[in-house]
C-alpha positions in Angstrom: 19.4 39.7 -18.7 18.1 41.4 -15.7 20.2 39.3 -13.4 23.3 40.3 -15.3 22.3 43.8 -15.2 22.0 43.8 -11.3 25.2 41.9 -10.7 27.0 44.5 -12.9 25.6 47.3 -10.8 26.7 45.5 -7.6 30.2 45.2 -8.8 30.3 48.8 -9.8 29.2 49.8 -6.4 32.4 48.1 -5.0 34.5 50.4 -7.2 32.7 53.5 -6.5 32.4 52.8 -2.8 28.6 53.5 -2.8 26.0 51.9 -0.8 25.0 48.4 -2.0 21.4 48.9 -0.8 21.0 51.9 -3.1 22.3 49.9 -6.0 19.8 47.0 -5.6 16.9 49.4 -5.9 17.8 49.4 -9.6 15.3 46.7 -9.9 12.0 48.5 -10.7 10.7 49.5 -7.3 7.0 48.8 -8.2 8.1 45.2 -8.9 10.1 44.7 -5.6 8.9 44.2 -2.0 11.8 44.8 0.4 11.7 42.7 3.6 14.1 42.9 6.7 14.9 41.1 9.8 15.5 37.5 8.7 19.0 37.2 7.5 21.9 38.4 9.9 25.1 37.9 8.2 26.1 36.7 4.8 24.3 33.7 3.4 26.8 30.8 3.1 24.7 28.0 1.5 21.3 27.2 0.1 21.3 23.7 1.5 18.4 23.1 3.9 20.1 20.2 5.5 23.2 22.4 6.4 23.4 23.8 9.8 22.9 27.5 9.1 21.9 28.1 5.5 20.5 31.1 3.9 17.5 32.1 5.9 14.9 31.5 3.1 15.6 27.8 3.2 16.3 27.5 7.0 13.0 27.5 8.8 10.1 25.6 7.5 7.7 27.1 10.0 8.3 30.5 8.4 10.3 30.7 5.1 8.2 28.8 2.6 9.1 31.1 -0.3 11.3 28.4 -2.1 10.7 25.0 -0.3 7.2 24.5 1.0 5.7 22.4 3.8 2.5 20.5 3.9 0.8 23.1 5.9 1.4 26.3 7.8 0.0 27.5 11.0 -2.2 30.4 11.4 -2.0 31.7 15.0 -5.1 34.0 14.5 -7.5 31.0 14.5 -5.3 28.1 15.7 -5.8 26.1 12.4 -3.6 24.9 9.7 -3.4 26.6 6.1 -3.1 24.0 3.4 0.1 24.3 1.3 1.3 21.1 -0.3 -1.0 19.1 2.0 -4.5 19.3 0.9 -6.2 17.9 4.1 -5.5 15.6 7.1 -7.4 13.4 9.5 -6.8 10.9 12.1 -7.8 7.4 10.9 -7.5 5.7 14.4 -5.5 6.2 17.6 -2.2 5.8 15.9 -2.4 6.8 12.2 -2.7 10.3 10.7 -3.6 10.5 7.0 -2.4 13.5 4.9 -3.6 14.1 1.4 -1.1 15.7 -0.9 -2.4 18.3 -3.3 -2.3 16.5 -6.7 -1.8 19.8 -8.6 1.6 20.7 -6.9 4.7 20.5 -8.7 8.3 21.6 -8.4 10.0 24.3 -10.3 11.5 21.9 -12.8 8.0 20.6 -13.6 8.2 17.3 -11.7 5.0 16.5 -9.6 5.1 16.6 -5.8 4.0 13.3 -4.7 3.7 11.1 -1.6 7.1 9.7 -2.4 8.6 13.1 -1.9 6.8 13.6 1.4 7.9 10.3 2.7 11.5 10.9 1.5 11.6 14.3 3.2 10.4 13.0 6.6 12.6 9.9 6.5 15.7 12.0 6.0 15.1 12.9 9.7 15.0 9.3 10.6 18.2 8.4 8.5 20.3 11.4 9.6 20.6 13.4 12.8 18.9 16.5 11.5 17.1 17.3 14.7 13.7 16.1 13.6 12.4 15.2 17.1 9.2 13.7 15.6 10.9 10.2 15.3 10.7 10.1 19.0 6.9 9.4 18.5 6.8 8.1 14.9 7.0 4.5 14.0 6.8 5.0 10.4 5.8 7.3 7.5 4.6 5.6 4.3 2.5 6.2 1.2 -0.9 4.7 0.4 -1.0 6.1 -3.2 0.7 8.8 -5.1 -1.1 11.5 -3.1 -1.9 10.0 0.3 0.7 9.6 3.2 0.2 7.9 6.5 2.1 9.0 9.7 2.0 6.1 12.1 2.9 6.6 15.7 4.8 4.3 18.0 2.1 2.2 20.0 4.1 2.6 23.2 4.9 6.3 22.8 2.1 8.1 20.8 1.8 12.0 20.6 -0.9 13.4 18.5 0.2 16.9 19.2 3.7 16.7 18.0 2.7 14.7 14.9 0.4 17.4 14.1 3.1 19.9 14.8 5.4 18.1 12.5 3.2 18.3 9.4 3.9 22.0 9.4 7.5 21.8 10.3 9.3 19.9 7.6 10.4 21.2 4.0 9.3 18.8 1.3 12.3 18.2 -0.9 12.3 16.8 -4.4 13.4 13.2 -4.0 14.7 13.0 -7.7 17.3 15.6 -6.9 18.2 15.0 -3.3 18.5 11.1 -3.6 21.2 11.8 -6.1 23.0 14.2 -3.7 22.9 11.5 -1.1 24.3 8.9 -3.4 27.0 11.1 -4.8 28.2 11.9 -1.3 28.1 8.3 -0.1 25.2 9.0 2.3 27.7 10.8 4.4 25.8 13.6 6.2 28.9 15.7 6.6 29.5 15.7 3.0 25.8 16.1 2.1 25.8 19.2 4.2 28.7 20.6 2.1 26.5 20.5 -1.1 25.8 24.2 -1.7 22.7 23.7 -3.6 23.0 26.7 -5.9 19.7 27.6 -7.6 17.6 25.5 -5.4 14.6 23.6 -6.9 11.6 23.8 -4.7 7.8 24.0 -5.1 7.3 27.5 -3.6 6.3 30.9 -5.4 9.8 32.3 -5.4 13.3 31.2 -6.4 16.8 32.4 -5.8 17.7 35.3 -8.2 20.9 36.8 -6.5 22.8 36.4 -3.3 25.7 38.4 -1.8 26.9 39.2 1.7 24.8 42.3 1.7 21.6 41.3 -0.1 19.4 38.4 -1.0 16.9 38.6 -4.0 14.2 36.1 -4.8 12.4 36.2 -8.1 8.7 35.1 -8.6 8.0 31.7 -10.2 5.2 32.8 -12.8 4.0 29.2 -13.2 3.8 28.5 -9.5 1.3 25.7 -9.0 -0.4 27.5 -6.0 -1.4 30.5 -8.0 -4.1 28.4 -9.8 -4.7 25.8 -7.0 -4.6 28.0 -4.0 -5.1 31.6 -5.1 -7.8 31.5 -7.9 -5.2 32.0 -10.6 -3.8 35.2 -9.2 0.0 35.8 -9.1 1.8 37.7 -6.4 2.1 41.4 -7.5 5.8 41.5 -6.5 8.1 40.0 -9.0 10.9 40.3 -6.6 11.6 39.8 -2.9 14.6 41.8 -1.8 16.2 41.3 1.7 19.0 43.7 2.5 21.2 42.3 5.3 21.6 44.9 8.0 24.2 44.7 10.8 21.9 46.0 13.6 18.2 46.9 14.4 19.2 50.7 14.3 20.3 50.3 10.6 17.2 48.4 9.7 14.8 50.6 11.5 16.3 53.6 9.6 15.8 52.0 6.3 12.3 51.0 7.2 11.5 54.6 8.3 12.9 55.9 5.0 10.6 53.6 3.0 13.6 51.5 1.8 12.0 48.5 3.5 8.3 47.6 3.1 7.9 45.1 5.8 10.1 44.2 8.7 10.3 41.9 11.6 13.1 43.8 13.4 12.5 45.2 16.8 12.0 49.0 16.3 11.4 51.0 19.6 8.6 53.5 19.9 7.3 52.8 16.3 4.1 54.9 16.9 6.2 58.0 16.7 6.6 57.1 12.9 2.8 57.9 12.1 1.8 60.0 15.2 4.8 62.5 14.9 6.4 62.0 11.6 3.2 61.3 9.6 4.7 58.2 7.8 2.6 55.7 6.1 3.7 53.0 8.6 1.5 50.5 10.3 1.5 47.6 12.8 -1.0 44.9 13.5 -2.8 47.2 16.1 -2.8 50.9 15.8 -2.5 51.3 19.5 -0.7 49.5 22.5 0.4 46.9 22.3 0.8 47.3 18.5 1.8 43.6 18.0 -0.1 40.3 18.6 1.4 38.3 21.5 2.9 35.0 20.5 5.8 34.0 22.8 6.7 34.1 26.5 10.4 35.2 27.1 10.6 33.9 30.8 12.8 33.9 33.9 14.0 30.4 34.7 15.2 29.2 38.1 17.7 26.6 38.9 15.2 24.9 41.3 17.9 22.7 42.9 20.0 25.4 44.2 19.2 26.5 47.7 17.4 28.8 48.6 16.1 29.1 45.0 14.9 25.6 45.7 12.2 27.1 47.9 9.0 27.9 46.0 8.3 30.7 48.4 11.5 32.5 47.4 10.6 32.0 43.7 7.2 33.3 44.3 8.5 36.4 46.2 10.7 37.2 43.2 7.8 36.8 40.9 5.8 39.3 43.1 8.7 41.7 43.2 9.0 42.3 39.4 7.6 45.3 37.9 6.2 43.9 34.7 4.7 47.2 33.6 8.2 48.7 33.7 9.6 46.0 31.6 6.8 46.4 29.0 7.3 50.3 29.0 11.1 50.4 29.0 12.3 47.2 27.5 9.5 46.6 25.1 8.2 50.0 24.2 4.9 48.8 25.6 4.7 46.1 23.0 3.7 43.5 25.7 0.2 43.5 27.2 -0.1 42.7 30.9 1.6 39.3 31.6 -0.6 36.7 33.4 0.5 34.0 35.9 -0.1 31.1 33.5 1.8 29.0 31.0 -1.3 29.2 28.7 -1.3 32.2 26.4 -4.6 34.1 26.7 -4.6 34.9 23.0 -5.1 33.0 19.9 -5.9 29.3 19.5 -5.0 28.2 23.0 -6.9 30.9 24.9 -9.7 28.4 25.2 -7.7 26.6 27.9 -6.8 29.7 29.9 -8.6 29.9 33.2 -8.9 33.5 34.1 -10.5 32.9 37.6 -7.7 30.7 38.8 -5.1 33.1 37.5 -6.6 36.0 39.5 -7.1 33.8 42.7 -3.7 32.0 42.8 -1.5 33.9 40.3 1.0 36.6 41.0 1.4 40.2 39.8 3.6 43.2 40.6 3.1 43.6 44.4 6.1 44.4 46.5 4.1 44.3 49.8 3.0 40.6 49.0 6.6 39.6 48.3 7.7 41.1 51.6 4.9 39.3 53.3 5.9 36.0 51.9 9.5 36.6 52.9 8.7 37.6 56.4 5.6 35.4 57.2 5.9 32.3 55.2 9.7 32.1 55.4 10.4 33.8 58.6 13.2 35.9 57.0 14.5 39.1 58.7 16.0 42.0 56.8 19.8 42.5 57.4 21.5 45.9 57.8 22.3 45.9 54.1 18.6 45.7 53.3 18.6 42.0 52.2 16.6 39.4 53.9 18.2 36.5 55.6 16.4 33.2 56.2 16.2 31.7 59.6 19.1 29.5 59.1 21.3 32.4 58.2 21.1 32.1 54.4 21.1 35.4 52.8 18.8 36.0 49.7 21.6 36.6 47.3 23.6 37.7 45.5 21.9 35.5 42.8 22.9 35.9 39.2 20.4 36.3 36.3 21.7 36.2 32.7 20.9 36.3 29.1 23.1 37.0 26.0 24.9 40.4 25.6 23.5 42.6 23.1 19.9 41.4 23.4 19.0 45.0 24.4 15.4 44.3 25.2 16.2 41.2 27.3 19.2 43.0 28.9 16.9 45.9 29.9 14.2 43.4 31.3 16.7 41.6 33.6 18.1 44.9 34.9 14.5 45.8 35.9 14.2 42.3 37.5 17.3 42.9 39.5 16.1 46.4 40.6 12.6 45.2 41.5 14.1 42.4 43.6 16.5 44.7 45.4 13.7 46.9 46.3 12.0 44.2 48.4 15.1 42.8 49.8 16.5 40.1 47.5 19.9 40.6 46.0 19.9 39.7 42.2 22.9 40.8 40.0 22.7 40.8 36.1 25.2 39.1 33.8 25.4 39.3 30.0 27.9 37.0 28.7 28.5 36.4 24.9 25.6 34.3 23.5 27.6 31.0 23.1 28.4 31.2 26.9 24.8 32.1 27.9 23.5 29.2 25.8 26.0 26.8 27.4 25.2 27.9 30.9 21.4 27.6 30.3 21.7 24.1 28.7 24.1 22.7 31.3 22.1 24.3 34.3 25.1 26.4 35.3 23.0 29.3 36.4 20.9 30.8 39.4 18.4 32.5 37.0 18.4 32.7 33.2 16.0 34.1 30.5 14.7 32.1 27.6 11.4 31.7 25.7 9.8 28.3 25.8 8.8 27.8 22.0 6.6 29.4 19.5 2.9 29.3 18.5 1.7 26.1 16.9 -0.7 23.2 17.0 1.1 21.6 19.9 0.7 24.6 22.3 0.1 25.1 25.2 1.2 21.5 25.8 4.6 22.0 24.2 5.3 25.0 26.5 4.4 22.9 29.5 6.6 20.1 28.2 9.6 22.4 27.6 9.1 24.1 31.0 8.2 21.2 33.5 8.8 17.8 31.9 11.7 15.9 33.7 11.8 12.6 31.9 14.9 12.3 29.8 16.4 15.6 31.0 20.0 15.0 32.0 21.5 16.0 35.2 23.1 19.5 35.7 26.4 19.6 33.9 25.0 17.8 30.8 23.3 19.5 27.9 19.5 19.8 28.2 17.2 21.2 25.4 14.4 21.9 27.8 13.6 22.0 31.6 16.8 24.1 32.0 16.2 24.4 35.8 15.9 20.7 36.3 12.4 20.9 37.8 10.9 17.5 38.7 7.3 16.7 39.6 6.0 13.2 38.9 2.4 14.3 38.7 3.4 17.1 36.2 5.1 14.5 34.1 2.1 12.2 34.2 -0.2 15.1 33.2 2.1 15.9 30.4 2.1 12.4 29.2 -1.6 12.2 29.2 -2.6 15.3 27.5 -1.4 14.3 23.9 -3.7 11.1 24.1 -6.8 13.1 25.0 -9.2 14.5 22.2 -12.2 15.5 24.3 -12.1 19.3 24.7 -13.7 19.4 28.1 -11.2 16.7 29.5 -8.4 18.6 27.9 -9.3 21.9 29.6 -9.5 20.2 33.0 -6.0 18.7 32.4 -4.6 21.9 31.4 -6.2 23.7 34.4 -4.7 21.2 36.8 -1.3 21.4 35.1 -1.3 25.2 35.1 -2.3 25.3 38.8 0.5 22.8 39.7 2.8 25.2 37.7 1.7 28.2 39.9 2.3 26.3 43.1 5.8 25.3 42.2 6.7 28.2 39.8 10.0 26.8 38.3 9.9 29.7 35.8 7.6 32.7 34.9 6.9 35.0 32.0 8.3 38.5 31.9 6.6 39.7 28.8 4.5 38.6 25.8 6.4 39.0 22.8 5.1 38.6 19.1 5.8 35.5 17.1 7.7 37.9 14.9 7.6 41.7 14.8 5.4 42.8 12.1 5.5 46.4 10.8 4.8 47.7 7.2 5.6 50.9 5.4 3.0 51.7 2.6 5.2 54.2 0.6 5.5 51.7 -2.2 3.0 48.9 -1.4 -0.5 48.7 0.2 -2.9 46.0 1.1 -1.2 44.7 4.3 -3.2 42.7 6.8 -4.0 44.2 10.2 -6.3 43.9 13.0 -9.0 45.7 11.0 -8.4 43.5 8.0 -7.2 40.2 9.5 -7.1 38.1 6.3 -3.7 36.8 7.3 -1.8 36.6 10.6 0.7 39.4 11.6 3.8 37.6 10.1 5.9 39.6 7.5 5.3 37.6 4.4 6.3 34.4 6.1 4.4 31.4 7.3 0.7 31.9 7.0 1.5 35.6 6.5 2.6 34.6 3.0 -1.0 35.1 2.0 -0.3 38.8 1.9 1.8 38.4 -1.3 -1.5 37.8 -3.1 -3.2 40.9 -1.7 -0.5 43.5 -2.0 -0.8 46.1 -4.7 1.8 48.9 -5.7 0.9 52.3 -4.7 0.0 54.3 -7.8 
């Protein structure tokens, strides 16, 4: 009856011209947690195999509310949290065994079994769904109803990516989706047109209501994980409500007003909400940088384009950039000091970070060193226009650096890059085309410099970041679409190191290999980080709900009720 009641109110709102968001609050506020920042634009389908479905069925690394994965990654400790997968272990050099929780079942009461796991992964083998894992997998098969084996190809094994994959695929009910396949003649185009209304998953919530302005999920009271994973406790919130905002500004205002409880939208100068306005707002840290770093938005060079093909030119640019200014003006000081490394000095991968080598061979904001490299190492002389010219007459610029229009923090970062470079005598101009054009330029190598972030936290880091940034095997020539190594960097020793690391399990040897790879990266510098950015922004407003995790109470990572941050749902309590 409640669903009918809400829909009626929504229809009424159109007649009265009132604000939809206000109508949705007719759901008892003490029963609903409002989230923001995941869905941009109207939800079009709930089919997780479609290209761009409703956000809560779109990203298995985060949105495990309806469909669940075997495990989810906790960046705080660099370990997996069991969900449908009870445990995993390597049986030998090629086979990973995963135990499926025997207590798990789907919303319709059917058990989650090894058959469902095998079926879900083999969809990626059967159809082009972008499951890269089949580049390394030979087979996925069941041993018994609750045991699955992931077996790698003997000639191309990759432990890291297989471990990454067990947290990156939704487990779908075979008894439903096999029928969808058959009814659509196993034609992926037709399968993707299946709207999947009222999706049946195994997660703690199901779809309650969807409109172009709002998504509402409803708690599954008999969710299997309440008993099996959470000591019999249910999430306090009966509803998850996601208003769909058109801009960061709109979402930030709703958050400030207490109309949103937790958000992953970029909110500038968030500390002013509690320091100046006295609002019950919090972030992971209560002081700079406020958010836990998780990603590295970086400046990528087209290393085959002269004179950017010269590592000395690239390094001079790296020394010229005022990173503190980027953090302050583009990121509201949300980024700690950036290090000259492809290894994140935080979280589970920090054990591979070599601080001594970073200090000895790395770069930082130092305009004098940039000028020294240009004049002494390259023999460049400054022209009358203030721009350096190489001995062969090549002027250092104009070079173009680009990223999509409207990505305000990234746009501001590149403007500071251009200003910094100009100050030392390198001519860099910014360009902010529409996103599809910027994407195409990046992937086809049609750029001088571009900005992009090489992947998120996960069990395959920092290897995956090196692979995306440096690995040349299989990367097409400029003009064709590449999904990594956008600057077409090539170094055979780097390729060999990247091939070696996934086969190594000894931690001491792994650290040595990462140290060598990171040092090679610093010598050739085909790209460099401009900032550290959180995996997702995480800010909470305790007007209606309390019990949020933070650095003082880190029982879950700083993810707004997604990924391993889902744990917060079982800790939140309504404010009395």
